[in-house]
C-alpha positions in Angstrom: 8.7 42.3 -31.7 11.1 39.8 -33.3 9.3 36.5 -34.1 12.6 34.6 -34.5 13.9 35.4 -31.0 10.5 34.8 -29.4 10.3 31.4 -31.1 13.8 30.5 -30.1 13.1 31.6 -26.5 10.0 29.5 -26.4 11.9 26.4 -27.7 14.6 26.9 -25.1 12.0 27.2 -22.3 10.1 24.1 -23.6 13.4 22.1 -23.7 14.2 23.1 -20.1 10.8 22.1 -18.9 11.0 18.8 -20.7 14.3 18.1 -19.0 12.9 19.0 -15.6 9.9 16.8 -16.2 12.2 13.8 -17.2 14.3 14.3 -14.1 11.2 14.5 -11.9 9.8 11.3 -13.4 13.1 9.5 -12.9 13.2 10.6 -9.3 9.6 9.4 -8.7 10.5 6.0 -10.3 13.5 5.7 -8.0 11.5 6.6 -5.0 8.8 4.0 -5.9 11.5 1.3 -6.3 13.0 2.2 -2.9 9.6 2.1 -1.2 8.8 -1.2 -2.8 12.1 -2.6 -1.5 11.4 -1.4 2.0 7.9 -2.8 1.9 9.3 -6.2 0.8 11.8 -6.1 3.6 9.3 -5.2 6.2 6.9 -7.9 5.0 9.5 -10.6 5.7 9.0 -14.2 4.8 6.0 -15.0 6.8 3.8 -17.8 5.6 6.5 -19.7 3.8 6.3 -23.3 2.7 7.6 -24.6 6.1 5.4 -22.2 8.1 8.4 -20.4 9.7 8.9 -16.7 9.5 11.9 -15.2 7.7 14.2 -12.5 8.9 17.5 -14.2 9.3 18.8 -15.1 12.8 15.8 -14.4 15.0 15.9 -15.4 18.7 13.0 -15.2 21.0 13.9 -12.6 23.7 10.6 -12.1 25.5 11.1 -11.9 29.3 14.9 -11.5 29.0 17.1 -8.6 29.8 19.1 -7.3 26.9 22.3 -5.3 27.4 23.3 -3.9 24.1 26.4 -1.9 24.0 27.5 -0.1 20.8 
């Protein structure tokens, strides 16, 4: 058994696994950032200084008929 080729093969395999691990960690970090952004958007601006809720142009529509055509 050739020790040089075995060592080289192990080094290549280790390098590939490290690259895959780095890629996986980057993807997990990106996913966590996206989830944090979505959570922040869903939380809205409730409880602000003026006591009004955030969310842009929000109109009360309770009890009204909405005809939305896309």
